[in-house]
C-alpha positions as CSV (number, residue, x, y, z in Angstrom):
1,M,-1.8,11.1,-19.6
2,Y,-1.3,9.4,-16.2
3,E,-3.5,7.7,-13.7
4,A,-3.0,6.8,-9.9
5,K,-4.6,3.7,-8.4
6,G,-4.6,3.3,-4.6
7,F,-4.8,0.3,-2.3
8,Q,-4.9,0.0,1.5
9,S,-4.8,-2.8,4.1
10,T,-4.0,-3.3,7.8
11,D,-2.1,-6.5,6.6
12,F,1.0,-5.9,4.5
13,A,0.9,-9.4,3.0
14,E,-2.8,-8.7,1.9
15,L,-1.6,-5.4,0.5
16,I,1.1,-7.0,-1.6
17,L,-1.5,-9.6,-3.0
18,L,-3.8,-6.8,-4.1
19,V,-1.0,-4.9,-5.7
20,N,0.3,-8.0,-7.5
21,D,-3.1,-8.9,-8.7
22,F,-3.6,-5.4,-10.2
23,L,-0.2,-5.3,-11.8
24,G,-0.9,-8.7,-13.5
25,T,-3.8,-7.0,-15.3
26,L,-1.7,-4.3,-16.8
27,E,-0.4,-4.2,-20.4
28,V,3.3,-4.2,-20.8
29,G,4.8,-0.7,-20.7
30,K,1.9,0.8,-18.7
31,L,3.5,0.8,-15.2
32,I,5.3,4.0,-14.2
33,D,5.9,3.5,-10.4
34,V,4.7,1.9,-7.2
35,K,4.9,3.6,-3.9
36,Y,4.4,2.0,-0.5
37,N,3.8,3.7,2.9
38,S,2.8,2.7,6.4
39,V,0.9,4.9,8.9
40,P,0.3,4.0,12.6
41,L,-3.5,4.2,13.3
42,A,-3.1,5.1,16.9
43,V,-0.6,7.3,18.8
44,S,0.2,6.4,22.4
45,A,1.7,8.5,25.1
46,H,3.3,5.5,26.6
47,T,4.7,2.2,25.3
48,E,4.2,-1.2,26.8
49,Y,6.4,-4.2,25.9
50,G,4.8,-6.3,23.2
51,V,2.0,-3.7,22.5
52,Y,2.2,-2.0,19.1
53,P,-0.2,0.3,17.4
54,D,-2.2,-1.0,14.5
55,T,-0.8,0.1,11.2
56,K,-2.4,0.9,7.9
57,Y,-0.4,0.1,4.8
58,T,-1.0,1.9,1.5
59,A,0.3,1.6,-2.0
60,M,-0.1,4.0,-4.9
61,I,0.5,2.7,-8.4
62,I,1.1,5.2,-11.2
63,I,0.3,4.0,-14.7
64,K,0.1,5.4,-18.2
65,K,-3.5,5.7,-19.4
């Protein structure tokens, strides 16, 4: 049996800390996979120099239950 655990943050470094903290609690052999993704939170019809949309970073961890 498998289980998925999700994490999200608008700061990638914070997301990595959350994931690492969780992985540190797992027993050896329980981790199956870790998937990362980033999604822009705003879509703009124009671009300006130095202006970037906010991004939400997500991670899904698949573990053996």
